[in-house]
N, C-alpha and C positions, 0 to 999 in steps of 0.2 A: 597250262605249259608244264611240261614233264622234263626234268633234267635227269640227264645218265649220270648216275653216281660214279661212273669209270671215268667220266670226264672230268668231274669235279676232283677226284683222286690225283689227277695229272695237275690241274692247276694249284692246288692247294689251297687257293684263294678264291673266295667268291665276294664280288662286289653286289652288296644288297641295296645299297643308295647312295646318293652323293657322299655322306660322311660317314659311311659304314660297311665296313668288311668283315667278313668271317674267316678265319684262319683253322681250318678243321684241323690239319694236324698238329697244330699248336695248342689247340683247345682254347682260342681266345678269340675276340670281336675287337676292332678298333672303331671306337666311335668319336667322333670329332675331336681325331689326334690322341684320345686315350685308350690306353690298352685294357679290356677287362676280360679277366681269366674266367674261363668256364670250367665247370666240373664235369666229371663223366657223363653224368645224367643229363646236364645241360648240352653239352655237346653233341650226344647222341639225339636228342629231340631235336636241336636244329638241324643236323644233317637231316633227319627224317621231314622237317617241314620244308626245308630247302629243295629235297630231291621230290617233293609235290607241291611246288609253287602254284598257287592259284586254286588249289583243290580243297572243297571242305573235308576236313577229315575228322571222324567221329571220335569220342573218348575212348570207345572200346578199341578202334583200329589203333590208337595211339598206345593205350596199356597193351595189346597185342605186340606191338613192337617192340615195346621197352622189354617185356618179359620173354620175347625173342632173343633179345640182346643180354639175357641174365641179369636184368635190373627190376627189382621188385618195383611196382608201380599201383598203388590203388588209385580210386579216382581222386580221393582227397589228396593224395601225395602228387598226383598230376598237377593239380590247381596251384600247389604250392611251388613245383617246378616251374611251371609256366609264369607265376609272378614272379619269380627271381630271375628268368630268363628275359622277362619282360625289362625289368629294372636294368639289366645290361645290354638289351638292346635298343631300347625306345628312349626317344627324348623325354618324352611324356608317357609313362607307363599306364597312368589312368585313361588316356587316350591314343591308344596305341595306333601306328601307322603301319607295323608290318605283321605282327601276330595278333589277328582280329578274332575275337570270341564271335563264331557263326553258329548259335545253336543248332544242333546237340553237338557242336564241336569246335573245331579252330580252323581258320585259313591263313596261309602265310603270303603275303604278298610283297613284290618289289616296290619300291619307291616309286610313286605317280603311277602306280599299275592299278588299272580297275578291272584288269583280266582276271577271272576267276570261273569256276566250274562248279556245280552242285554235286 
């Protein structure tokens, strides 16, 4: 599933799961009623993943996207950014439901979604 980023701009909020929403304009996530602020880098990453729901995205593609948005990102930095993002997104970051490692990259899924492409 590909989401039109222009549609997201109008909505300003994306419901990711039953108890999870992403407010991209405000740079925060609401998970189980708790607000989690996002850094600029985390916000950019999440926008990229949400605009590519269900698609496996390689590490190289993610780094290229980050650099395109003037954010320095090495492969090692990316792993740290994703780890921090998972702590804010996931109920159990060690067993993620939304931001899944699918070697050699990642895939972002909506809650209870088994739909993905390679």
